[in-house]
C-alpha positions as CSV (number, residue, x, y, z in Angstrom):
1,M,79.7,193.4,163.4
2,M,78.0,192.4,160.2
3,K,79.8,195.2,158.3
4,R,83.1,193.8,159.5
5,L,82.2,190.3,158.2
6,L,81.2,191.7,154.8
7,A,84.4,193.8,154.7
8,I,86.6,190.6,154.6
9,D,88.4,190.4,151.4
10,K,86.7,188.1,148.9
11,R,90.0,186.7,147.8
12,L,90.7,185.6,151.4
13,L,87.3,183.9,151.6
14,L,88.0,182.2,148.3
15,L,91.3,180.9,149.6
16,I,89.8,179.7,152.8
17,G,87.0,178.0,150.9
18,L,89.6,176.4,148.5
19,F,91.7,175.2,151.4
20,L,88.7,173.7,153.3
21,G,87.6,172.0,150.0
22,I,91.0,170.5,149.5
23,V,91.2,169.3,153.1
24,L,87.7,167.8,152.9
25,S,88.6,166.1,149.6
26,V,91.8,164.6,151.0
27,V,90.1,163.3,154.1
28,T,87.3,161.8,152.0
29,V,89.6,160.0,149.7
30,K,91.8,158.7,152.5
31,T,88.7,157.5,154.5
32,L,87.3,155.7,151.5
33,A,90.7,154.1,150.8
34,Y,91.0,153.0,154.4
35,T,87.5,151.6,154.6
36,D,88.4,149.4,151.5
37,S,91.3,147.8,153.4
38,A,91.5,144.5,155.1
39,E,92.8,146.2,158.2
40,F,89.5,148.2,158.5
41,C,87.5,145.1,157.9
42,K,89.2,143.2,160.7
43,S,88.5,146.0,163.1
44,C,85.1,144.3,163.7
45,H,85.6,141.4,166.1
46,I,83.3,139.2,164.0
47,M,85.8,139.4,161.1
48,T,88.8,138.1,163.0
49,N,88.7,134.5,161.7
50,V,87.8,135.7,158.1
51,Y,90.8,138.1,158.2
52,D,93.2,135.5,159.6
53,S,92.3,133.0,156.8
54,F,92.5,135.8,154.2
55,T,96.0,136.7,155.1
56,D,97.0,133.1,154.5
57,S,95.7,133.1,151.0
58,P,96.9,133.8,147.4
59,H,94.7,136.9,147.4
60,A,96.2,138.4,150.6
61,E,97.6,141.4,148.8
62,L,94.2,142.5,147.7
63,A,91.8,144.8,149.6
64,C,88.6,143.2,150.7
65,A,86.7,145.6,148.5
66,A,88.5,144.3,145.4
67,C,86.4,141.1,145.7
68,H,83.4,142.1,147.8
69,L,82.2,145.3,146.2
70,P,80.9,146.0,142.7
71,H,83.2,148.0,140.4
72,D,81.0,148.8,137.5
73,S,80.6,152.4,138.6
74,L,81.6,154.6,141.6
75,V,78.0,155.2,142.3
76,S,77.1,151.5,142.6
77,K,80.3,150.7,144.5
78,Y,79.8,153.4,147.2
79,T,76.0,152.8,147.4
80,F,76.7,149.1,148.0
81,K,79.5,150.0,150.4
82,A,77.3,152.4,152.4
83,K,74.4,150.0,152.6
84,S,76.7,147.1,153.7
85,G,78.6,149.4,156.1
86,L,75.4,150.6,157.8
87,G,74.4,146.9,158.3
88,H,77.8,146.2,159.8
89,V,77.5,149.2,162.1
90,Y,74.1,148.0,163.3
91,Y,75.2,144.4,163.9
92,N,78.4,145.5,165.7
93,T,76.7,148.0,168.0
94,L,73.0,147.3,168.6
95,G,72.4,143.9,167.1
96,E,75.2,141.7,168.4
97,E,72.8,139.0,169.5
98,D,71.7,138.7,165.9
99,I,75.2,138.0,164.5
100,P,75.4,134.5,163.0
101,E,78.1,132.1,164.1
102,V,79.2,131.6,160.4
103,L,79.2,134.6,158.1
104,H,77.7,134.2,154.6
105,P,77.7,136.8,151.8
106,T,74.4,138.3,150.9
107,D,73.0,137.7,147.4
108,G,74.2,141.1,146.3
109,S,77.6,140.4,147.6
110,K,77.7,136.9,146.0
111,E,76.9,138.6,142.7
112,A,79.7,141.1,143.1
113,I,82.2,138.5,144.2
114,N,81.4,136.2,141.2
115,H,81.6,139.1,138.8
116,N,85.0,140.2,140.3
117,C,86.4,136.6,140.1
118,M,85.5,136.4,136.4
119,N,86.8,139.9,135.7
120,C,90.2,139.3,137.4
121,H,90.6,135.7,136.1
122,K,89.3,136.2,132.5
123,S,92.6,135.2,130.9
124,T,92.3,131.9,132.8
125,L,88.7,131.5,131.8
126,K,89.6,131.7,128.1
127,N,91.8,128.6,128.5
128,V,89.5,126.6,130.7
129,S,86.2,125.0,129.9
130,H,84.2,123.5,132.6
131,D,80.7,123.2,133.7
132,A,80.1,126.4,135.6
133,K,77.9,126.1,138.6
134,E,75.8,128.9,139.9
135,S,78.9,130.9,140.7
136,C,82.7,130.6,141.0
137,T,82.5,130.3,144.7
138,N,80.4,127.2,144.6
139,C,83.6,125.3,143.8
140,H,86.2,127.8,144.8
141,Q,84.7,129.2,148.0
142,S,87.8,128.8,150.1
143,V,90.5,130.0,147.7
144,P,90.4,133.7,148.7
145,H,90.3,132.8,152.4
146,G,93.3,130.6,152.8
147,K,94.5,127.1,153.5
148,G,92.5,126.6,156.6
149,F,89.4,125.9,154.5
150,K,91.0,123.3,152.2
151,N,93.7,120.7,152.6
152,E,97.2,121.3,151.4
153,D,96.7,119.3,148.2
154,F,94.1,121.8,147.0
155,Y,96.8,124.5,146.8
156,K,99.4,122.4,145.0
157,P,99.6,123.1,141.2
158,A,97.2,120.7,139.4
159,K,98.3,118.4,136.7
160,K,96.8,119.1,133.3
161,G,93.1,118.6,133.7
162,E,93.2,117.2,137.3
163,L,91.5,120.1,139.1
164,L,88.8,120.5,136.5
165,Q,88.1,116.8,136.5
166,E,87.8,116.8,140.3
167,K,85.2,119.5,139.9
168,G,83.3,117.7,137.2
169,G,84.7,119.8,134.3
170,T,86.6,119.1,131.1
171,M,89.7,120.5,129.4
172,S,89.2,122.9,126.5
173,N,90.7,121.8,123.2
174,G,91.2,125.4,122.0
């Protein structure tokens, strides 16, 4: 029996290994992409309201991971994602009684969200000067999650300086 296994053509083994490697790579990439999506995030019942508000927002075309995960390196992104995902698995299977009524991002998530806001909106930040609070979400918490969190006037285009003045900021002169 062992001689028969050893007699298998090495090229055939190489082809089988290559095929399995390609299949595993494709499955991994597709799985990672799917778990970045809003559809995956809404699969947990606790995220239903968050997802519903998100789909009614200016950011609805983005994946949840675009805002909620760090993007400085693949290692930090997937380490953060794995740690967060394990926490979500725990809460949605064993710890359902520990799930809070209102979800709040962790400190690490807040840091990633703020960094991602500033990275995506850096051209806007060049033209706007205002007193920054601790983070973007202190004033703009509801923007990525839809009109249900703010009144209709919040989403109408601001007149020059209006929104910043409401938030305690000032217009930049250059």
